[in-house]
N, C-alpha and C positions, 0 to 999 in steps of 0.2 A: 753596436748598431745605433742608428739614430732613432730617437723616439720623438714623435710629434712632427709638426711642420718645420721645415727649415726656412729661415728668414731670407728674404731677398731674391730667391730664385724666380718667383713669379714676376717681380718688377723688372728683372733683367730681360726676361723673355719679351715683355711688351716693348721695351726700349729698342731691342734689336729689330723687332718687327717694324717699328717706325723708321729706323735707320735704313732698312731695306727698301721701304716705300719711297723714302726721299732719294735714295740712290737710283731707283728704277724710274722715277719721274723727275728729271731735272727741269729747271725753269726754262721756258721757251724764250727764244729771242737772242739777239746778238749781244755778246758780252762787251761792255764798254769800260775801258780804263781811262780816266781823265788824264790829260797830258800834264807833265810837271815842268818841262822847260818853258821859259817865258815866251819864246817865239811860237811854240806849238799851242800854248794857252791862248795867245792872241789870235792865232789862225783859227782855232776852234770856236772862239767867241764870234769872230767875223763870219764864219760859216753858219753858225747858229742864227745870227741876226739876218743874214741874207736869206736863209731858208724861211724865216718868219715873214720877211718882206714879200718873198715870192708867193707864199701861201696866202697872205693877206690880199695880194693883187688878184690871185686866181679866184678867191672867194668874192671879191668885189665884182669881177667880170661875170661870175655866175649869178650874182644878185641882179646885175644890170640886164643880163640875158633873160632872167626869169621875169623881171618887171616889164620888159619890152613886149613880150607876147606869150603865147601859149607854148609851153614846153611839151614836146611829143617824143614818144619812144617809137623806134622803128617798127616794132611788132604791131602797134596800134595803127600806123599808117598802112601797113600791109593788109590788115584786116578791113580797113575802110575801102580799099581799092577793090577787093573781091567781094561779090555779093554774098551775103550771109543767107544760108538756107536753113530754115527751121523745120522740124519734122511736120508741123501742121500746115506750112505754106507750100504752094506749088510754084515752080519756076516755069515761066512761059518761054518758049523757044521762038525766036523771031528770025 
């Protein structure tokens, strides 16, 4: 019969628990494997540069639209069109 504590059993239990957590919660998002062929590497870099240019132009358009005038949200415009009724005020019927 074994007398006293056995070594290593407690540490193995904790590592298996962490492994189970890692398997239950994989990383979110699309998996990306970088291309190895030269043509595909060139195509990927071209796509990345084009995406960056498109995003930059969209951001510049948003900045110019924001500096040109007041930005509004549709909910705010709907609220301003209909008269607001507060509990203390009376609405006159004409």
